[in-house]
N, C-alpha and C positions, 0 to 999 in steps of 0.2 A: 504493500500500500504506500502510495506517495505521501510523505508527511505534509501536513498543512503548512502553508507559508507562515513565517513568523509575523507577528503583529507589532505595530508601532506603539510604544508606551504613550499614554495620553498625557496631555498637559495638566498639571495641577493648576487650580484657579490662581491667577496671579494676585499678589497683594494689592491693596488699594494704592492709588497713585501717591497718596500722602505718605506711604511707607517707603517710597523709592526716593533715594537721594541721587541727584544728577550733578555732574561736574561739567560746566560749559566753559570751554577755553576759546575765546574769541577776542581779537585785538581791536575790532571796531566797536567803540563804546555804544553807539546808537543801536547797532545790531545786538550786541551783548545784552543791553538792558531790555530791548524789545523782546528778545527770545526768552530771557529770564522771566519777565512778567507774564508772558504767554504761558510758559510751562507752570508757573506758580498758580495761574488761574485754573489749570487743569489738576491742581492738587499736588504737584511734585515739589520736593524740597530741592533748591538749586543753589550750588556754590559756583562762583565764577572766577576766572582768571584772565588777564589780558595778554599773557605771554606764556610760552611753553615751559620755561623753567619754574615759574610760579605755579602753573598748572600741575607740574610733576610734584612739587612740594605739597600742594593741597591734596593731591591724590594720595600721597603717602600718609598724610595726617588724618584723612577722613575716610578712606576706602569706599568711594561712592559705588552705587549699584550700576551706574552706566555713565559713559563719558561721551560728550559731543565735542569734537575737535575740529577747528578750522584748519585748513591746509596751510594757509599763509599766516605764520605767526612769527613775532620777533623772538630773539634769544634762542629758542629751540622751535623749529617748525613743527607742524602737525604730524608729518610723517615720522620725524625723529622722535617726537613725543610718543606716538603710537608704538614705535619699536621699544622704547624704554619701558612703557607700561606693560607691554607683552612679556618683558623679562620678569615682571613682578606679579602679574595677575592675568586671569582669564576673563575679567569683567568685560561686558559688551562695549564696543566702541563704534560710534557712528561718526563718520567723517563728513565734513561740510566743505564743499568746493564752490567758490564763486564762479569759476569759469566753466566748470564741467569738462575741463580738458581731460582727454583720455589718459594722459600720462599721470595726472593728479589722481584720478580714480584708481588706475592700476597700481600706482605706488602705494596708495593708502591701503588697498586690499592686501597687497603683498606684505605690507608692514604688519598686518594682523588685524585690520579693521573688519568688522562684521557686515557693515552696510555703509551706504553713503547717500547723501542728498545734495542736490544742486541748489545753491542760493540764487535768487530768493525762492523760498519754498513755502507752499501753502501750509498754514498752521495745522490743518487736519491731517495732511500727509506727514508732517514732521512728528506729530503726536502718535499717529498710527505706527510709524516706523519704530519709535521709542517703545511703545507698548508691545510690539511684536518682539523686539529684542529682549525685553524684560520677561516676557512669557517664555521665550526660548531658554533664558538663563535659569528659570525656576521650574522647568518641567520635571516631573517625576513619573515613574511607571505606574500604571493603574494596578491596584491589587489583583494578584492572580494572573498577571500577564504571562502568556506562554509564548516563547520565542525560539523557534528553530530546534536544534538538537543540543543537548547538553544536560547539565545537572540542574536540579531544582527541587521544588516541594510538590505536594499533592496538587497544588494549584496549577502546576505546569512548570516546565523548565525555565530557567532565568538566564541561561547562557547560550549565546549563539557562537558557533565555532566555524571559522573558515581557515583550515590549516592551523598555523600557529597564531592566527589572529582570533582573539576571543572578546566577546562583548557581553558584559554582565549588565542586563537591562534593569535589574533592581538596584544594584549598587552604582549604576551609571559609571562603570569603569571599563576601559578598553586596554587590553594587554597584547603586546606583540612579542612572541617568544618569551612570555613570562614577565616582560617589562611593561610597567604601566605607562601609557601614553598620555601626554598633556594635550587634550583636545579642547578647543573653545566650545561653548554651547552650540554655536552654529555648525562647527565641524562635526560634533557628536550627533546633532539632529540630522545632518546630511548623511552620515554613516548609517544611522538607524533607518533612514528611508531606503538606502541601497540594500541594507541587510534584510529588510522586510520583503524584498522582491529580488533575490539573487538571480542573475542571468537575464533579468528583464530590463529592457532599455527604458530609462526615465528621461523624458524630454526636458530641456532646460526650463521651459515655461512651467512644467509640472513641478520641478524642484523649486522654482521661484514661488509658486503658490503654496507648496507644502512646508518649505523651510523658512521662507521670508515673509509669507502672507502677502506677497505682491501679485497683483494682476499683471500679466505679461504686457510690457510696453515697448518691446523691441530691443531692449538693452539687457543682454545676459552676461555681461562681463563679471558681475558679482558671482554668478554660478561657476563660470570657468576658473576664476581665480581661487575659489574655495575648493574646487576639485583638485586644482594644482597643489594647494596647501595640504589637503587631505592625503593625496598621493605621496607627498614628501614624508608623511608621518607613518602611513601604513604600508607603503610599498607601491611604486608606480604601476606595477604589473597587475595590481588587484582591481583597478578601475579602468575599464576599457572604453575608449572613445568610439562611438558608432557615428561615423561622419554623416552629417545632415540630419541626425536625429537627437542624439544625446549621449548618455553614459550608462554603463551597467557594471555591477559588481560581479566579478567572475566567481563562479561556484567553487 
């Protein structure tokens, strides 16, 4: 009998916006104050910084739940700040680019950002992106989730195994040859999507919808860059590119 395909753990209900502390690093005072007031109206607690070094200091002091980083910053630019933060934390990072330049977007995602927006950005879009990242960072498996083959309880197995790559869907831990991998919430969510349908091609717009909660709008760079980052951690050969369609996890 063919085993049933593994299922994706459900998201736990996110905490209220009032429980989320955001750090906004933006050198333009008008934009900084406008975005801060907007986010506070939605119930977020917001700390701000006008340059990258101050932002890094505040990050170390406060450990925010999410960071919004402008690309162009004095002292330490947003790309460099993103890299420094990734050395310390897996907290969600949303990059903000005024130009929407492809190099800015790619550089930010390669540095470890989870998503990006182009300024000026509609308030509803910005808040939706933030809430999506917070949900991703706080998801937990549903009780009794059964996934793939492996060990577990009477409720079902909790471990998916692909050779020496194992995914503990209850402990939210990924190991490669016994070594624990440090995956960001976005990378983990993407891996779980692939693991739920091994050998099945997932289109880029499907991944955008399931992982980022985005409606497809013609720009899939965020998917491609995260696949690249995930490959670097779990092994490039595990995720196959199907040209013209998308990606699949090899069985």
